[in-house]
N, C-alpha and C positions, 0 to 999 in steps of 0.2 A: 201872655200879654199881647194885646192887639196892636198891630202896627198902624199908627194913625196916618201914615203916608200911603197905605194900601187902599186903592180905590175900587178894587174888584168887588162885585156884589157878594152877598151872603146866600147860602143855601143850607138845606137840611136834608137828612136821609136817615132811614133806619140802618143800623149797623150792617155793613157789607152789601147794602143794596146797590144795584146797578144804576138806578135812576135817582135823580135829585129833585127836590122841590125848591122852586125859587125862580128867579132871583128876588132878593129882598135888599132894601137899602141898608138895614142894620142887622146886627146879630140878634138883638132883642126881637125884631120883627120876624125873623126866621123861626125863633123859638116859639113865639106867640102863635104863628101859623101851625106849627107842629102840635102844640098843646091844645089848640082850640079847633078840633074838628078832624084831625088826621092821625095823630099819635098821642092821644091824651095820656097814655100810660106807657111806661117802658123807656128804655134807653134810646136816645137819638144821637146822631152826630151832627154837629154844626160846623160849618167851615166856609171858606171862600170858594167861589166857583167862577168859571170863565167860559165864554164861548169857545168851542173846540179849536177854531182857527187861531184864537189868541193864545191858546195853550201851547201850540206847536211853533208859533212864530211864523214869520213870512218866508216863503220860498225865496231863495236868493239866486242870483245869476250863477254863482258857484255851484249850487245844487243842480241847476239845469245843465251846466257844463259837465258835471260828474255823470248825470243821467245819460247825456249824449255820448260820453266816452264809453260807458257801459254798453250802450246800444251799438256803437261802432265795433267794440270788441266782440260782441255777440255775433255780428255780421262778418267777423273775420277781417275787419279793416284796421290798419295800423295808423290811425290818425287821432288827433286830440282836438277837442273843441276849445277854441281860444275866444274868450269873452272880451270884447272891446267895450270901453266906456262902462266899467262895472257899476259905478254909482248910478248912472243913467239907466242901465239895465235893471238894477235892483228897484229903482223908483218905478219903472214901467211895470215890473212884475207885481209890486205891491198894489198898484192901481188896477191891474188886471185881476188879481185875486179878490180885491174888494168889490169889483164890479161883477165878476162872473162866478165866484165860488161861494156856495152855501153848504150847510150840512143839515142832516135830517134830525139832529139832536140840538136842543136849545142850549144847554150848559153842561159843562164837564166839571166834575169834582176835582179840587186841587188837594190831593191826598196829604201832602205835607202840612196842611193847615187844619186838619180835622181836630175836633174837640168833642169828647163825650159829654152829653148833658143828660142828667138823670131827672126823673119826675120830681116836680116840686122845686126845681131850680129856676 
């Protein structure tokens, strides 16, 4: 059953494929694209997809603190990174990621949402 509150776009792929086709606004549009020009016959998988950065979530100030602690340890330093104003730091990191980080892939498959679609469906 489709979650009506889920706003992620739809994609399709051949079973086990590394790449996805999409995004599409609806499940039916994804199936239509597959069946009319790309995968007229055979099994396809239809599911939700998301930009890779959305799939992993946003880097947090705590993540940065942990990374710094690992670096300090690698350097033999016995210090810990103390993050001040965590909410403000998280907000600044989200803005930085949005402005400066992109990926070379358009969309990633959300594996838990896949559904097999057979020819004629």
